[in-house]
mmJSON file of the N, C-alpha and C atoms, coordinates in Angstrom:
{"data_MODEL":{"atom_site":{
"group_PDB":["ATOM","ATOM","ATOM","ATOM","ATOM","ATOM","ATOM","ATOM","ATOM","ATOM","ATOM","ATOM","ATOM","ATOM","ATOM","ATOM","ATOM","ATOM","ATOM","ATOM","ATOM","ATOM","ATOM","ATOM","ATOM","ATOM","ATOM","ATOM","ATOM","ATOM","ATOM","ATOM","ATOM","ATOM","ATOM","ATOM","ATOM","ATOM","ATOM","ATOM","ATOM","ATOM","ATOM","ATOM","ATOM","ATOM","ATOM","ATOM","ATOM","ATOM","ATOM","ATOM","ATOM","ATOM","ATOM","ATOM","ATOM","ATOM","ATOM","ATOM","ATOM","ATOM","ATOM","ATOM","ATOM","ATOM","ATOM","ATOM","ATOM","ATOM","ATOM","ATOM","ATOM","ATOM","ATOM","ATOM","ATOM","ATOM","ATOM","ATOM","ATOM","ATOM","ATOM","ATOM","ATOM","ATOM","ATOM","ATOM","ATOM","ATOM","ATOM","ATOM","ATOM","ATOM","ATOM","ATOM","ATOM","ATOM","ATOM","ATOM","ATOM","ATOM","ATOM","ATOM","ATOM","ATOM","ATOM","ATOM","ATOM","ATOM","ATOM","ATOM","ATOM","ATOM","ATOM","ATOM","ATOM","ATOM","ATOM","ATOM","ATOM","ATOM","ATOM","ATOM","ATOM","ATOM","ATOM","ATOM","ATOM","ATOM","ATOM","ATOM","ATOM","ATOM","ATOM","ATOM","ATOM","ATOM","ATOM","ATOM","ATOM","ATOM","ATOM","ATOM","ATOM","ATOM","ATOM","ATOM","ATOM","ATOM","ATOM","ATOM","ATOM","ATOM","ATOM","ATOM","ATOM","ATOM","ATOM","ATOM","ATOM","ATOM","ATOM","ATOM","ATOM","ATOM","ATOM","ATOM","ATOM","ATOM","ATOM","ATOM","ATOM","ATOM","ATOM","ATOM","ATOM","ATOM","ATOM","ATOM","ATOM","ATOM","ATOM","ATOM","ATOM","ATOM","ATOM","ATOM","ATOM","ATOM","ATOM","ATOM","ATOM","ATOM","ATOM","ATOM","ATOM","ATOM","ATOM","ATOM","ATOM"],
"id":[1,2,3,4,5,6,7,8,9,10,11,12,13,14,15,16,17,18,19,20,21,22,23,24,25,26,27,28,29,30,31,32,33,34,35,36,37,38,39,40,41,42,43,44,45,46,47,48,49,50,51,52,53,54,55,56,57,58,59,60,61,62,63,64,65,66,67,68,69,70,71,72,73,74,75,76,77,78,79,80,81,82,83,84,85,86,87,88,89,90,91,92,93,94,95,96,97,98,99,100,101,102,103,104,105,106,107,108,109,110,111,112,113,114,115,116,117,118,119,120,121,122,123,124,125,126,127,128,129,130,131,132,133,134,135,136,137,138,139,140,141,142,143,144,145,146,147,148,149,150,151,152,153,154,155,156,157,158,159,160,161,162,163,164,165,166,167,168,169,170,171,172,173,174,175,176,177,178,179,180,181,182,183,184,185,186,187,188,189,190,191,192,193,194,195,196,197,198,199,200,201],
"type_symbol":["N","C","C","N","C","C","N","C","C","N","C","C","N","C","C","N","C","C","N","C","C","N","C","C","N","C","C","N","C","C","N","C","C","N","C","C","N","C","C","N","C","C","N","C","C","N","C","C","N","C","C","N","C","C","N","C","C","N","C","C","N","C","C","N","C","C","N","C","C","N","C","C","N","C","C","N","C","C","N","C","C","N","C","C","N","C","C","N","C","C","N","C","C","N","C","C","N","C","C","N","C","C","N","C","C","N","C","C","N","C","C","N","C","C","N","C","C","N","C","C","N","C","C","N","C","C","N","C","C","N","C","C","N","C","C","N","C","C","N","C","C","N","C","C","N","C","C","N","C","C","N","C","C","N","C","C","N","C","C","N","C","C","N","C","C","N","C","C","N","C","C","N","C","C","N","C","C","N","C","C","N","C","C","N","C","C","N","C","C","N","C","C","N","C","C","N","C","C","N","C","C"],
"label_atom_id":["N","CA","C","N","CA","C","N","CA","C","N","CA","C","N","CA","C","N","CA","C","N","CA","C","N","CA","C","N","CA","C","N","CA","C","N","CA","C","N","CA","C","N","CA","C","N","CA","C","N","CA","C","N","CA","C","N","CA","C","N","CA","C","N","CA","C","N","CA","C","N","CA","C","N","CA","C","N","CA","C","N","CA","C","N","CA","C","N","CA","C","N","CA","C","N","CA","C","N","CA","C","N","CA","C","N","CA","C","N","CA","C","N","CA","C","N","CA","C","N","CA","C","N","CA","C","N","CA","C","N","CA","C","N","CA","C","N","CA","C","N","CA","C","N","CA","C","N","CA","C","N","CA","C","N","CA","C","N","CA","C","N","CA","C","N","CA","C","N","CA","C","N","CA","C","N","CA","C","N","CA","C","N","CA","C","N","CA","C","N","CA","C","N","CA","C","N","CA","C","N","CA","C","N","CA","C","N","CA","C","N","CA","C","N","CA","C","N","CA","C","N","CA","C","N","CA","C","N","CA","C","N","CA","C"],
"label_alt_id":[null,null,null,null,null,null,null,null,null,null,null,null,null,null,null,null,null,null,null,null,null,null,null,null,null,null,null,null,null,null,null,null,null,null,null,null,null,null,null,null,null,null,null,null,null,null,null,null,null,null,null,null,null,null,null,null,null,null,null,null,null,null,null,null,null,null,null,null,null,null,null,null,null,null,null,null,null,null,null,null,null,null,null,null,null,null,null,null,null,null,null,null,null,null,null,null,null,null,null,null,null,null,null,null,null,null,null,null,null,null,null,null,null,null,null,null,null,null,null,null,null,null,null,null,null,null,null,null,null,null,null,null,null,null,null,null,null,null,null,null,null,null,null,null,null,null,null,null,null,null,null,null,null,null,null,null,null,null,null,null,null,null,null,null,null,null,null,null,null,null,null,null,null,null,null,null,null,null,null,null,null,null,null,null,null,null,null,null,null,null,null,null,null,null,null,null,null,null,null,null,null],
"label_comp_id":["UNK","UNK","UNK","UNK","UNK","UNK","UNK","UNK","UNK","UNK","UNK","UNK","UNK","UNK","UNK","UNK","UNK","UNK","UNK","UNK","UNK","UNK","UNK","UNK","UNK","UNK","UNK","UNK","UNK","UNK","UNK","UNK","UNK","UNK","UNK","UNK","UNK","UNK","UNK","UNK","UNK","UNK","UNK","UNK","UNK","UNK","UNK","UNK","UNK","UNK","UNK","UNK","UNK","UNK","UNK","UNK","UNK","UNK","UNK","UNK","UNK","UNK","UNK","UNK","UNK","UNK","UNK","UNK","UNK","UNK","UNK","UNK","UNK","UNK","UNK","UNK","UNK","UNK","UNK","UNK","UNK","UNK","UNK","UNK","UNK","UNK","UNK","UNK","UNK","UNK","UNK","UNK","UNK","UNK","UNK","UNK","UNK","UNK","UNK","UNK","UNK","UNK","UNK","UNK","UNK","UNK","UNK","UNK","UNK","UNK","UNK","UNK","UNK","UNK","UNK","UNK","UNK","UNK","UNK","UNK","UNK","UNK","UNK","UNK","UNK","UNK","UNK","UNK","UNK","UNK","UNK","UNK","UNK","UNK","UNK","UNK","UNK","UNK","UNK","UNK","UNK","UNK","UNK","UNK","UNK","UNK","UNK","UNK","UNK","UNK","UNK","UNK","UNK","UNK","UNK","UNK","UNK","UNK","UNK","UNK","UNK","UNK","UNK","UNK","UNK","UNK","UNK","UNK","UNK","UNK","UNK","UNK","UNK","UNK","UNK","UNK","UNK","UNK","UNK","UNK","UNK","UNK","UNK","UNK","UNK","UNK","UNK","UNK","UNK","UNK","UNK","UNK","UNK","UNK","UNK","UNK","UNK","UNK","UNK","UNK","UNK"],
"label_asym_id":["A","A","A","A","A","A","A","A","A","A","A","A","A","A","A","A","A","A","A","A","A","A","A","A","A","A","A","A","A","A","A","A","A","A","A","A","A","A","A","A","A","A","A","A","A","A","A","A","A","A","A","A","A","A","A","A","A","A","A","A","A","A","A","A","A","A","A","A","A","A","A","A","A","A","A","A","A","A","A","A","A","A","A","A","A","A","A","A","A","A","A","A","A","A","A","A","A","A","A","A","A","A","A","A","A","A","A","A","A","A","A","A","A","A","A","A","A","A","A","A","A","A","A","A","A","A","A","A","A","A","A","A","A","A","A","A","A","A","A","A","A","A","A","A","A","A","A","A","A","A","A","A","A","A","A","A","A","A","A","A","A","A","A","A","A","A","A","A","A","A","A","A","A","A","A","A","A","A","A","A","A","A","A","A","A","A","A","A","A","A","A","A","A","A","A","A","A","A","A","A","A"],
"label_entity_id":["1","1","1","1","1","1","1","1","1","1","1","1","1","1","1","1","1","1","1","1","1","1","1","1","1","1","1","1","1","1","1","1","1","1","1","1","1","1","1","1","1","1","1","1","1","1","1","1","1","1","1","1","1","1","1","1","1","1","1","1","1","1","1","1","1","1","1","1","1","1","1","1","1","1","1","1","1","1","1","1","1","1","1","1","1","1","1","1","1","1","1","1","1","1","1","1","1","1","1","1","1","1","1","1","1","1","1","1","1","1","1","1","1","1","1","1","1","1","1","1","1","1","1","1","1","1","1","1","1","1","1","1","1","1","1","1","1","1","1","1","1","1","1","1","1","1","1","1","1","1","1","1","1","1","1","1","1","1","1","1","1","1","1","1","1","1","1","1","1","1","1","1","1","1","1","1","1","1","1","1","1","1","1","1","1","1","1","1","1","1","1","1","1","1","1","1","1","1","1","1","1"],
"label_seq_id":[1,1,1,2,2,2,3,3,3,4,4,4,5,5,5,6,6,6,7,7,7,8,8,8,9,9,9,10,10,10,11,11,11,12,12,12,13,13,13,14,14,14,15,15,15,16,16,16,17,17,17,18,18,18,19,19,19,20,20,20,21,21,21,22,22,22,23,23,23,24,24,24,25,25,25,26,26,26,27,27,27,28,28,28,29,29,29,30,30,30,31,31,31,32,32,32,33,33,33,34,34,34,35,35,35,36,36,36,37,37,37,38,38,38,39,39,39,40,40,40,41,41,41,42,42,42,43,43,43,44,44,44,45,45,45,46,46,46,47,47,47,48,48,48,49,49,49,50,50,50,51,51,51,52,52,52,53,53,53,54,54,54,55,55,55,56,56,56,57,57,57,58,58,58,59,59,59,60,60,60,61,61,61,62,62,62,63,63,63,64,64,64,65,65,65,66,66,66,67,67,67],
"pdbx_PDB_ins_code":[null,null,null,null,null,null,null,null,null,null,null,null,null,null,null,null,null,null,null,null,null,null,null,null,null,null,null,null,null,null,null,null,null,null,null,null,null,null,null,null,null,null,null,null,null,null,null,null,null,null,null,null,null,null,null,null,null,null,null,null,null,null,null,null,null,null,null,null,null,null,null,null,null,null,null,null,null,null,null,null,null,null,null,null,null,null,null,null,null,null,null,null,null,null,null,null,null,null,null,null,null,null,null,null,null,null,null,null,null,null,null,null,null,null,null,null,null,null,null,null,null,null,null,null,null,null,null,null,null,null,null,null,null,null,null,null,null,null,null,null,null,null,null,null,null,null,null,null,null,null,null,null,null,null,null,null,null,null,null,null,null,null,null,null,null,null,null,null,null,null,null,null,null,null,null,null,null,null,null,null,null,null,null,null,null,null,null,null,null,null,null,null,null,null,null,null,null,null,null,null,null],
"Cartn_x":[-11.877,-11.635,-11.18,-11.237,-10.873,-9.294,-8.786,-7.543,-6.532,-7.286,-6.872,-6.892,-7.895,-7.819,-6.699,-6.793,-5.594,-4.261,-4.04,-2.536,-2.355,-3.603,-3.404,-2.951,-3.683,-3.468,-2.201,-1.645,-0.178,0.839,0.537,1.535,1.465,0.402,0.089,0.455,0.305,0.674,2.267,2.953,4.238,4.956,4.722,5.175,4.851,3.718,3.355,4.172,4.144,5.057,6.526,7.114,8.347,8.42,7.663,7.637,7.503,6.546,6.639,7.953,8.588,9.845,10.804,11.057,11.854,11.72,10.418,10.206,10.597,10.188,10.564,11.912,12.912,14.234,14.927,14.368,15.162,14.711,13.515,13.089,14.042,14.124,14.735,16.278,16.841,18.206,18.211,17.199,17.222,17.189,16.642,16.635,15.039,15.084,13.822,13.385,14.358,14.013,14.85,14.242,14.927,14.829,15.992,15.719,15.114,13.964,13.128,11.748,11.825,10.285,10.686,9.713,9.662,9.524,9.936,9.845,8.582,7.585,6.177,5.354,5.713,4.692,4.977,6.418,6.573,5.776,5.886,5.219,3.679,3.099,1.509,1.419,2.385,1.904,2.054,2.947,2.993,1.687,1.213,-0.039,-1.222,-1.215,-2.405,-2.263,-1.157,-0.833,-1.556,-0.968,-1.362,-2.781,-3.472,-5.145,-5.645,-5.222,-5.507,-5.515,-4.291,-4.341,-5.177,-5.468,-6.664,-7.933,-8.106,-9.571,-9.841,-8.663,-8.711,-8.926,-8.215,-8.436,-9.817,-10.435,-11.759,-12.689,-12.43,-13.497,-13.267,-11.963,-12.032,-12.964,-12.663,-13.381,-15.027,-15.27,-16.819,-17.281,-16.523,-16.817,-16.993,-16.126,-15.96,-17.196,-17.722,-18.814,-20.143,-20.063,-21.378,-21.457,-20.704,-20.764,-21.438],
"Cartn_y":[37.041,35.608,35.654,36.763,36.725,36.904,37.557,37.59,36.504,35.712,34.546,33.34,33.464,32.306,33.061,33.859,34.424,33.85,34.311,33.624,32.215,31.754,30.096,29.727,30.195,29.825,30.176,31.415,31.615,30.903,30.477,29.476,28.028,27.794,26.337,26.288,27.148,27.268,26.91,27.943,27.967,26.782,26.187,25.383,23.813,23.784,22.774,22.674,23.731,23.945,23.681,23.835,23.594,22.009,21.53,20.149,19.06,19.502,19.081,19.002,20.151,20.516,19.669,19.506,18.792,17.257,16.774,15.215,15.028,16.017,15.459,15.563,16.517,16.546,15.364,14.91,13.853,12.816,12.438,11.204,11.147,12.407,12.531,11.968,12.318,11.861,10.523,9.811,8.249,8.241,8.855,8.791,8.358,7.184,6.767,7.541,7.838,8.335,9.876,10.691,11.918,11.846,11.385,11.288,10.173,10.27,9.328,9.27,10.21,10.433,9.691,8.923,8.433,9.502,9.289,10.9,10.778,9.551,9.538,10.154,10.046,10.533,12.131,12.616,13.902,14.671,13.92,14.154,14.692,13.463,13.418,14.772,14.958,16.108,17.442,17.406,18.765,18.89,17.901,17.923,18.274,17.663,17.958,19.49,19.928,21.543,22.42,22.033,22.975,22.842,21.783,21.403,22.359,22.536,23.172,24.725,25.158,26.557,26.91,25.947,26.181,26.403,25.429,25.473,26.731,27.309,28.612,29.948,29.804,30.729,30.797,29.829,29.47,30.053,29.87,30.236,31.795,32.298,33.769,34.589,34.078,34.643,34.464,33.153,33.056,34.021,34.365,35.382,36.857,37.084,38.483,38.605,37.65,37.716,38.043,37.52,37.584,39.179,40.024,41.356,42.136],
"Cartn_z":[12.77,12.359,11.021,10.156,8.903,8.863,9.884,9.816,10.351,11.404,11.808,10.613,9.986,8.841,7.726,7.381,6.56,6.936,8.223,8.932,8.748,9.284,9.096,7.653,6.625,5.454,5.006,5.479,4.824,5.562,6.876,7.483,7.254,6.961,6.564,5.116,4.089,2.709,2.779,3.448,3.603,3.921,5.103,5.835,4.931,4.3,3.698,2.184,1.359,0.274,0.534,1.855,2.229,2.356,3.151,3.347,2.045,1.211,0.003,-0.841,-0.742,-1.72,-0.976,0.282,1.079,0.848,0.874,0.378,-0.89,-1.739,-3.273,-3.479,-3.026,-2.896,-2.441,-1.216,-0.694,-1.351,-1.689,-2.708,-3.892,-4.6,-5.786,-5.691,-4.425,-3.984,-3.589,-3.446,-3.075,-1.683,-1.005,0.477,0.94,1.566,2.069,3.369,4.179,5.531,5.84,6.52,6.995,8.381,8.945,10.452,10.781,11.677,11.937,11.097,10.236,9.451,8.08,7.577,6.181,5.288,3.955,3.09,2.737,2.524,2.101,3.076,4.388,5.486,5.376,5.096,5.137,3.787,2.747,1.674,1.77,2.666,2.627,3.819,4.953,5.732,5.005,3.956,3.261,2.439,1.853,1.146,1.95,3.097,4.049,4.465,4.497,5.014,3.983,2.861,1.579,1.506,1.706,1.571,2.407,3.844,4.938,4.431,3.912,3.433,2.243,1.368,0.336,1.011,1.984,2.488,3.314,4.215,4.865,3.944,2.821,1.872,1.361,1.109,0.534,1.642,2.8,4.301,3.998,3.84,3.835,2.795,1.561,0.315,0.563,1.001,1.448,2.229,3.13,4.413,3.743,2.668,2.216,1.285,0.804,-0.161,0.47,1.814,2.519,2.794,3.149,3.44,2.301],
"occupancy":[1.0,1.0,1.0,1.0,1.0,1.0,1.0,1.0,1.0,1.0,1.0,1.0,1.0,1.0,1.0,1.0,1.0,1.0,1.0,1.0,1.0,1.0,1.0,1.0,1.0,1.0,1.0,1.0,1.0,1.0,1.0,1.0,1.0,1.0,1.0,1.0,1.0,1.0,1.0,1.0,1.0,1.0,1.0,1.0,1.0,1.0,1.0,1.0,1.0,1.0,1.0,1.0,1.0,1.0,1.0,1.0,1.0,1.0,1.0,1.0,1.0,1.0,1.0,1.0,1.0,1.0,1.0,1.0,1.0,1.0,1.0,1.0,1.0,1.0,1.0,1.0,1.0,1.0,1.0,1.0,1.0,1.0,1.0,1.0,1.0,1.0,1.0,1.0,1.0,1.0,1.0,1.0,1.0,1.0,1.0,1.0,1.0,1.0,1.0,1.0,1.0,1.0,1.0,1.0,1.0,1.0,1.0,1.0,1.0,1.0,1.0,1.0,1.0,1.0,1.0,1.0,1.0,1.0,1.0,1.0,1.0,1.0,1.0,1.0,1.0,1.0,1.0,1.0,1.0,1.0,1.0,1.0,1.0,1.0,1.0,1.0,1.0,1.0,1.0,1.0,1.0,1.0,1.0,1.0,1.0,1.0,1.0,1.0,1.0,1.0,1.0,1.0,1.0,1.0,1.0,1.0,1.0,1.0,1.0,1.0,1.0,1.0,1.0,1.0,1.0,1.0,1.0,1.0,1.0,1.0,1.0,1.0,1.0,1.0,1.0,1.0,1.0,1.0,1.0,1.0,1.0,1.0,1.0,1.0,1.0,1.0,1.0,1.0,1.0,1.0,1.0,1.0,1.0,1.0,1.0,1.0,1.0,1.0,1.0,1.0,1.0],
"B_iso_or_equiv":[0.0,0.0,0.0,0.0,0.0,0.0,0.0,0.0,0.0,0.0,0.0,0.0,0.0,0.0,0.0,0.0,0.0,0.0,0.0,0.0,0.0,0.0,0.0,0.0,0.0,0.0,0.0,0.0,0.0,0.0,0.0,0.0,0.0,0.0,0.0,0.0,0.0,0.0,0.0,0.0,0.0,0.0,0.0,0.0,0.0,0.0,0.0,0.0,0.0,0.0,0.0,0.0,0.0,0.0,0.0,0.0,0.0,0.0,0.0,0.0,0.0,0.0,0.0,0.0,0.0,0.0,0.0,0.0,0.0,0.0,0.0,0.0,0.0,0.0,0.0,0.0,0.0,0.0,0.0,0.0,0.0,0.0,0.0,0.0,0.0,0.0,0.0,0.0,0.0,0.0,0.0,0.0,0.0,0.0,0.0,0.0,0.0,0.0,0.0,0.0,0.0,0.0,0.0,0.0,0.0,0.0,0.0,0.0,0.0,0.0,0.0,0.0,0.0,0.0,0.0,0.0,0.0,0.0,0.0,0.0,0.0,0.0,0.0,0.0,0.0,0.0,0.0,0.0,0.0,0.0,0.0,0.0,0.0,0.0,0.0,0.0,0.0,0.0,0.0,0.0,0.0,0.0,0.0,0.0,0.0,0.0,0.0,0.0,0.0,0.0,0.0,0.0,0.0,0.0,0.0,0.0,0.0,0.0,0.0,0.0,0.0,0.0,0.0,0.0,0.0,0.0,0.0,0.0,0.0,0.0,0.0,0.0,0.0,0.0,0.0,0.0,0.0,0.0,0.0,0.0,0.0,0.0,0.0,0.0,0.0,0.0,0.0,0.0,0.0,0.0,0.0,0.0,0.0,0.0,0.0,0.0,0.0,0.0,0.0,0.0,0.0],
"pdbx_formal_charge":[null,null,null,null,null,null,null,null,null,null,null,null,null,null,null,null,null,null,null,null,null,null,null,null,null,null,null,null,null,null,null,null,null,null,null,null,null,null,null,null,null,null,null,null,null,null,null,null,null,null,null,null,null,null,null,null,null,null,null,null,null,null,null,null,null,null,null,null,null,null,null,null,null,null,null,null,null,null,null,null,null,null,null,null,null,null,null,null,null,null,null,null,null,null,null,null,null,null,null,null,null,null,null,null,null,null,null,null,null,null,null,null,null,null,null,null,null,null,null,null,null,null,null,null,null,null,null,null,null,null,null,null,null,null,null,null,null,null,null,null,null,null,null,null,null,null,null,null,null,null,null,null,null,null,null,null,null,null,null,null,null,null,null,null,null,null,null,null,null,null,null,null,null,null,null,null,null,null,null,null,null,null,null,null,null,null,null,null,null,null,null,null,null,null,null,null,null,null,null,null,null],
"auth_seq_id":[1,1,1,2,2,2,3,3,3,4,4,4,5,5,5,6,6,6,7,7,7,8,8,8,9,9,9,10,10,10,11,11,11,12,12,12,13,13,13,14,14,14,15,15,15,16,16,16,17,17,17,18,18,18,19,19,19,20,20,20,21,21,21,22,22,22,23,23,23,24,24,24,25,25,25,26,26,26,27,27,27,28,28,28,29,29,29,30,30,30,31,31,31,32,32,32,33,33,33,34,34,34,35,35,35,36,36,36,37,37,37,38,38,38,39,39,39,40,40,40,41,41,41,42,42,42,43,43,43,44,44,44,45,45,45,46,46,46,47,47,47,48,48,48,49,49,49,50,50,50,51,51,51,52,52,52,53,53,53,54,54,54,55,55,55,56,56,56,57,57,57,58,58,58,59,59,59,60,60,60,61,61,61,62,62,62,63,63,63,64,64,64,65,65,65,66,66,66,67,67,67],
"auth_comp_id":["UNK","UNK","UNK","UNK","UNK","UNK","UNK","UNK","UNK","UNK","UNK","UNK","UNK","UNK","UNK","UNK","UNK","UNK","UNK","UNK","UNK","UNK","UNK","UNK","UNK","UNK","UNK","UNK","UNK","UNK","UNK","UNK","UNK","UNK","UNK","UNK","UNK","UNK","UNK","UNK","UNK","UNK","UNK","UNK","UNK","UNK","UNK","UNK","UNK","UNK","UNK","UNK","UNK","UNK","UNK","UNK","UNK","UNK","UNK","UNK","UNK","UNK","UNK","UNK","UNK","UNK","UNK","UNK","UNK","UNK","UNK","UNK","UNK","UNK","UNK","UNK","UNK","UNK","UNK","UNK","UNK","UNK","UNK","UNK","UNK","UNK","UNK","UNK","UNK","UNK","UNK","UNK","UNK","UNK","UNK","UNK","UNK","UNK","UNK","UNK","UNK","UNK","UNK","UNK","UNK","UNK","UNK","UNK","UNK","UNK","UNK","UNK","UNK","UNK","UNK","UNK","UNK","UNK","UNK","UNK","UNK","UNK","UNK","UNK","UNK","UNK","UNK","UNK","UNK","UNK","UNK","UNK","UNK","UNK","UNK","UNK","UNK","UNK","UNK","UNK","UNK","UNK","UNK","UNK","UNK","UNK","UNK","UNK","UNK","UNK","UNK","UNK","UNK","UNK","UNK","UNK","UNK","UNK","UNK","UNK","UNK","UNK","UNK","UNK","UNK","UNK","UNK","UNK","UNK","UNK","UNK","UNK","UNK","UNK","UNK","UNK","UNK","UNK","UNK","UNK","UNK","UNK","UNK","UNK","UNK","UNK","UNK","UNK","UNK","UNK","UNK","UNK","UNK","UNK","UNK","UNK","UNK","UNK","UNK","UNK","UNK"],
"auth_asym_id":["A","A","A","A","A","A","A","A","A","A","A","A","A","A","A","A","A","A","A","A","A","A","A","A","A","A","A","A","A","A","A","A","A","A","A","A","A","A","A","A","A","A","A","A","A","A","A","A","A","A","A","A","A","A","A","A","A","A","A","A","A","A","A","A","A","A","A","A","A","A","A","A","A","A","A","A","A","A","A","A","A","A","A","A","A","A","A","A","A","A","A","A","A","A","A","A","A","A","A","A","A","A","A","A","A","A","A","A","A","A","A","A","A","A","A","A","A","A","A","A","A","A","A","A","A","A","A","A","A","A","A","A","A","A","A","A","A","A","A","A","A","A","A","A","A","A","A","A","A","A","A","A","A","A","A","A","A","A","A","A","A","A","A","A","A","A","A","A","A","A","A","A","A","A","A","A","A","A","A","A","A","A","A","A","A","A","A","A","A","A","A","A","A","A","A","A","A","A","A","A","A"],
"auth_atom_id":["N","CA","C","N","CA","C","N","CA","C","N","CA","C","N","CA","C","N","CA","C","N","CA","C","N","CA","C","N","CA","C","N","CA","C","N","CA","C","N","CA","C","N","CA","C","N","CA","C","N","CA","C","N","CA","C","N","CA","C","N","CA","C","N","CA","C","N","CA","C","N","CA","C","N","CA","C","N","CA","C","N","CA","C","N","CA","C","N","CA","C","N","CA","C","N","CA","C","N","CA","C","N","CA","C","N","CA","C","N","CA","C","N","CA","C","N","CA","C","N","CA","C","N","CA","C","N","CA","C","N","CA","C","N","CA","C","N","CA","C","N","CA","C","N","CA","C","N","CA","C","N","CA","C","N","CA","C","N","CA","C","N","CA","C","N","CA","C","N","CA","C","N","CA","C","N","CA","C","N","CA","C","N","CA","C","N","CA","C","N","CA","C","N","CA","C","N","CA","C","N","CA","C","N","CA","C","N","CA","C","N","CA","C","N","CA","C","N","CA","C","N","CA","C","N","CA","C","N","CA","C","N","CA","C"],
"pdbx_PDB_model_num":[1,1,1,1,1,1,1,1,1,1,1,1,1,1,1,1,1,1,1,1,1,1,1,1,1,1,1,1,1,1,1,1,1,1,1,1,1,1,1,1,1,1,1,1,1,1,1,1,1,1,1,1,1,1,1,1,1,1,1,1,1,1,1,1,1,1,1,1,1,1,1,1,1,1,1,1,1,1,1,1,1,1,1,1,1,1,1,1,1,1,1,1,1,1,1,1,1,1,1,1,1,1,1,1,1,1,1,1,1,1,1,1,1,1,1,1,1,1,1,1,1,1,1,1,1,1,1,1,1,1,1,1,1,1,1,1,1,1,1,1,1,1,1,1,1,1,1,1,1,1,1,1,1,1,1,1,1,1,1,1,1,1,1,1,1,1,1,1,1,1,1,1,1,1,1,1,1,1,1,1,1,1,1,1,1,1,1,1,1,1,1,1,1,1,1,1,1,1,1,1,1]
}}}
């Protein structure tokens, strides 16, 4: 379970950070849409994935301290 949470955290963190950077760059360039996605929605998805990564890491740390 610990390994699964670590991989979820790593993948969600990477994808979330990438989505946030892409949304920021698109918005800085003056674009409101990327394909059929609004840039604000992409930013929210990136923030949500980053939050998921942080919570997964917290769960791993909490599991390690129990042992």
